[in-house]
C-alpha positions in Angstrom: 60.7 -22.9 -36.6 57.5 -22.2 -34.7 56.3 -25.5 -33.7 52.9 -26.6 -31.9 54.5 -26.7 -28.7 55.1 -22.9 -28.9 51.6 -21.8 -29.9 50.5 -24.1 -27.0 52.8 -22.4 -24.4 51.9 -19.1 -25.6 48.2 -19.8 -25.8 48.4 -21.0 -22.1 50.6 -17.9 -21.3 48.0 -15.6 -22.5 45.0 -17.2 -20.8 47.6 -17.4 -17.6 48.0 -13.5 -18.1 44.4 -12.9 -18.3 43.5 -15.1 -15.2 46.4 -13.4 -13.4 44.8 -10.1 -14.3 41.4 -10.8 -13.5 42.5 -12.2 -9.8 44.8 -9.2 -9.3 41.9 -6.5 -10.5 39.4 -8.1 -8.5 41.3 -8.1 -5.1 42.1 -4.8 -5.6 38.4 -3.9 -6.1 37.4 -6.0 -3.1 40.1 -4.4 -0.8 38.9 -1.0 -1.7 35.2 -1.8 -1.3 36.0 -4.0 1.9 37.9 -0.7 3.4 35.2 1.5 2.7 32.6 -0.8 4.3 34.9 -1.2 7.0 35.3 2.7 7.5 31.4 3.1 7.3 30.9 0.6 9.7 33.3 1.8 12.2 31.7 5.6 12.0 28.1 3.9 12.7 29.8 2.3 15.7 30.9 5.4 17.0 27.6 7.2 16.5 25.7 4.3 18.2 28.0 4.4 21.1 27.7 8.2 21.4 24.1 8.1 21.4 24.0 5.3 24.0 26.2 7.3 25.7 23.9 10.4 25.5 20.8 8.0 26.4 22.6 6.8 29.5 23.4 10.3 30.2 19.8 11.7 29.9 18.6 8.5 31.7 20.7 9.5 34.7 19.9 12.8 34.9 16.2 12.1 34.7 16.7 9.5 37.4 18.2 12.0 39.6 15.7 14.4 38.7 13.0 11.9 39.9 14.6 11.1 43.2 15.2 14.7 44.0 11.4 15.7 43.4 10.3 12.5 45.3 12.2 13.9 48.5 11.4 17.4 47.8 7.6 16.5 47.5 6.3 16.6 51.1 7.9 20.0 51.5 6.9 21.3 47.6 3.1 20.3 48.6 2.7 21.1 52.3 -0.5 22.5 52.8 -1.4 23.3 49.3 -4.8 21.7 49.5 -5.2 21.7 53.2 -8.9 20.9 54.3 -10.0 20.2 50.7 -11.8 16.8 49.9 -10.8 15.3 46.4 -12.2 12.3 44.4 -10.5 10.8 41.7 -12.4 9.3 38.9 -10.9 6.8 36.2 -11.4 6.1 32.7 -11.4 2.4 31.5 -7.5 1.7 30.9 -6.4 4.4 33.2 -2.9 3.6 34.5 -2.9 2.3 38.5 0.6 4.0 38.9 -1.0 7.7 38.3 -3.7 7.0 40.6 -1.6 6.2 43.3 1.0 9.1 42.7 -2.1 11.4 42.6 -3.6 10.1 45.9 0.0 10.4 47.3 0.5 13.9 46.4 -2.9 14.9 47.2 -2.6 13.6 50.6 1.0 15.3 51.1 -0.8 18.5 50.2 -3.3 18.2 53.1 -6.3 17.1 51.2 -8.6 14.1 52.0 -9.2 11.7 49.1 -12.8 10.7 49.5 -12.7 7.7 47.2 -12.0 6.5 43.6 -15.0 5.8 41.3 -13.8 3.8 38.2 -15.9 3.9 35.2 -16.3 1.0 33.3 -16.0 0.0 29.7 -19.9 -0.1 29.4 -20.1 3.6 30.4 -18.4 4.3 26.8 -20.8 2.0 25.0 -23.0 4.3 22.7 -24.8 1.3 21.1 -28.7 1.3 20.9 -29.3 -1.6 23.6 -26.9 0.0 26.1 -28.0 3.5 25.4 -31.6 2.3 26.3 -30.3 0.7 29.3 -28.5 3.9 30.6 -31.4 6.2 29.6 -33.5 4.1 31.8 -31.3 4.6 34.9 -30.7 8.2 34.3 -34.8 8.7 33.9 -35.5 6.6 37.1 -33.0 8.5 39.5 -33.8 12.0 38.1 -37.9 11.2 38.8 -37.1 10.2 42.2 -35.0 13.3 43.0 -36.6 15.7 40.8 -33.7 16.2 38.7 -33.7 18.1 35.2 -31.6 16.2 32.8 -29.5 18.2 29.9 -30.0 17.5 26.5 -26.4 16.9 26.0 -23.5 18.7 24.0 -23.1 15.4 21.4 -26.0 13.5 20.6 -24.0 10.3 21.1 -23.3 10.8 24.3 -26.2 12.6 25.8 -27.0 9.9 28.1 -23.2 9.6 29.2 -23.7 13.3 29.9 -27.0 13.1 31.9 -25.3 9.8 33.9 -22.3 11.9 34.7 -24.4 14.9 36.0 -26.2 12.7 38.2 -23.0 10.9 39.3 -21.4 14.6 39.8 -24.1 15.2 42.6 -23.3 12.0 44.3 -19.8 12.6 44.5 -19.2 16.6 44.2 -20.5 19.6 46.1 -19.5 23.0 46.7 -19.8 24.8 50.1 -23.2 25.6 49.4 -24.5 22.4 47.6 -24.7 18.9 48.9 -26.3 15.8 48.7 -27.1 13.5 51.7 -25.2 10.6 51.7 -27.9 8.0 51.6 -29.3 9.7 48.4 -25.4 9.5 47.2 -25.1 6.0 47.7 -28.3 5.1 45.8 -27.1 7.1 42.9 -23.8 5.4 42.8 -25.3 1.8 43.4 -28.0 2.0 40.6 -24.9 2.7 38.1 -23.0 -0.2 40.0 -25.3 -2.6 39.4 -26.1 -1.5 36.0 -22.1 -2.3 35.5 -21.4 1.2 34.7 -18.9 1.9 37.3 -17.2 0.7 40.6 -16.5 2.5 43.7 -13.6 2.0 46.1 -13.4 1.8 49.0 -17.0 0.4 49.4 -19.2 2.8 50.5 -17.1 5.5 49.8 -17.4 8.4 49.2 -19.1 9.1 52.5 -18.4 12.8 51.9 -18.6 15.1 49.2 -15.5 16.4 47.5 -15.0 20.0 46.1 -11.9 18.7 43.7 -12.0 16.3 41.1 -9.3 14.2 39.1 -9.9 12.6 36.0 -7.5 9.9 35.2 -7.5 9.2 31.1 -6.5 5.7 29.7 -3.0 4.7 29.4 -3.2 4.2 25.5 -5.1 5.9 22.8 -8.6 4.6 21.9 -8.6 2.9 18.2 -10.7 5.6 16.5 -9.0 8.4 17.9 -10.9 11.8 18.3 -14.2 10.4 17.0 -13.9 7.4 19.3 -16.5 7.0 21.9 -14.3 6.9 25.0 -13.0 10.3 24.1 -16.4 11.9 23.4 -17.6 10.3 26.6 -14.5 11.7 28.5 -15.4 15.4 27.1 -19.2 14.9 28.7 -17.9 13.8 31.8 -15.0 16.6 32.3 -17.9 19.0 31.4 -20.2 18.1 34.1 -17.9 17.6 36.8 -16.3 21.0 36.3 -19.6 22.6 36.7 -20.3 20.6 39.8 -16.8 21.3 41.5 -14.6 24.0 42.5 -11.9 22.7 40.5 -11.7 19.7 37.8 -8.3 18.6 36.5 -7.8 15.5 33.6 -4.6 13.8 34.2 -2.7 11.2 31.9 0.7 9.8 31.4 3.5 11.0 29.3 3.5 8.2 26.8 -0.1 8.0 26.7 -0.9 11.5 26.1 1.5 11.8 23.4 0.1 9.6 21.2 -2.0 10.7 18.4 -5.9 10.7 19.1 -5.3 10.2 22.9 -7.8 11.5 25.4 -5.6 14.2 26.4 -4.9 15.7 22.8 -8.6 15.5 22.2 -9.6 17.3 25.4 -7.0 19.8 24.6 -8.5 20.4 21.1 -12.0 20.6 22.5 -14.1 23.7 24.0 -14.3 21.7 27.2 -10.7 22.5 27.8 -11.4 26.3 29.0 -13.3 24.8 31.9 -10.7 22.0 33.3 -7.1 21.9 33.9 -5.0 19.1 32.5 -1.8 17.5 33.4 0.0 15.0 30.6 2.8 13.6 32.8 1.0 12.5 35.8 3.0 9.4 35.9 6.1 11.3 36.9 6.4 12.9 40.2 6.9 16.4 38.6 3.3 15.8 37.0 1.9 14.8 39.8 3.2 17.7 41.9 1.9 19.8 39.0 -1.5 18.2 39.4 -1.9 19.8 43.2 -0.5 23.0 42.0 -2.9 23.3 39.0 -5.8 22.5 41.4 -4.4 25.3 43.9 -4.3 27.9 41.4 -8.1 27.2 40.3 -9.1 27.4 43.9 -7.4 30.7 44.2 -9.2 32.1 41.1 -7.0 31.6 38.4 -8.1 30.0 35.2 -7.8 26.4 34.0 -4.8 25.6 32.2 -2.7 22.8 30.1 0.7 21.4 31.7 3.0 19.0 31.0 5.2 18.1 28.3 3.0 16.9 25.3 1.3 20.0 23.7 0.9 21.8 27.1 0.8 25.6 27.5 3.5 25.4 30.3 5.4 22.6 32.3 3.6 23.8 35.6 2.1 26.7 37.2 4.2 29.9 37.0 4.5 31.4 39.7 3.3 28.4 42.0 0.4 28.9 44.4 0.8 30.1 47.8 0.1 27.2 50.6 -3.1 28.0 52.6 -2.8 28.7 56.5 -2.9 25.6 58.6 -4.9 27.7 61.1 -8.1 28.6 58.7 -8.5 25.3 56.4 -11.1 25.6 53.8 -14.6 25.3 54.3 -16.3 21.6 53.1 -19.9 21.1 52.7 -21.5 19.5 55.3 -24.5 16.9 53.8 -27.8 17.2 55.7 -30.5 14.3 56.0 -32.2 15.7 53.2 -30.9 17.3 49.9 -29.9 20.9 50.0 -30.1 20.7 46.2 -32.0 18.4 44.1 -29.7 15.8 42.7 -28.9 16.7 38.8 -30.4 20.1 39.3 -29.2 22.8 37.3 -27.6 25.4 38.9 
């Protein structure tokens, strides 16, 4: 006879079996899931290790290439710009290492760096009050020197373009045009006192340059293509191109690659046909290219874009031929009075 004890044992056995089944089933499922997760994790670890190894390899190759170029730079650049004068103009936010590298490369190429003109943030201010102040300085200088000021390619930056034209007459000259040092210093002092630029070393440049390098900001401006800083750069580059034998715009690799960077805006504008550009001038390769690009323009070749971020070529090809050490390039000699009215149209 089946008693209560039997029923109790049976019920307990059933529930125990269910419990055992649930535990066993969960254990098997958990084991499969863990195996899959572990396998995925191992695969990702292997991929990460491989990526890190590849990165380390590229860094090692890049470091070796940089060291080689630094060693070869004096030989590669010897006499490329022999007898030339070069002035460096920096935009607000320009990278100091880029400026130093270009100075070194130009010196190794035989050029004389006449000075550095650093445009200040105020120069890029297109507010009404600032434009009125800048216009006043422009007109004062123009009236003293009999200069004819340009109307400007962009109404927003007309006064910056006029200032760039006058500044260009103070720091740049071809072999047939020059401004006396005293006049040049007066022009630069007027803008310096207004807070629009600084000049180094003090009192420089004492002689005009035939070549100009404009160094762009390290990072892209907030408003990209339409940012006043980018539009002012175009106006400055255009005026310097007309007042020099060759003008080049240089930037850093990371900064130039950013959307809305000065380099990208320049290259998409009509001004790109008037100046060369190098987007990796923070690297030795780019600094060598700066010199080669300027030498190419001096040899009569057209401006071009060089580098690694949307450029036409990594560097000029074929490379320019160094000038003879016995016949240095003729330079402009300023006179006691101006041989050309400052800012006058050619």
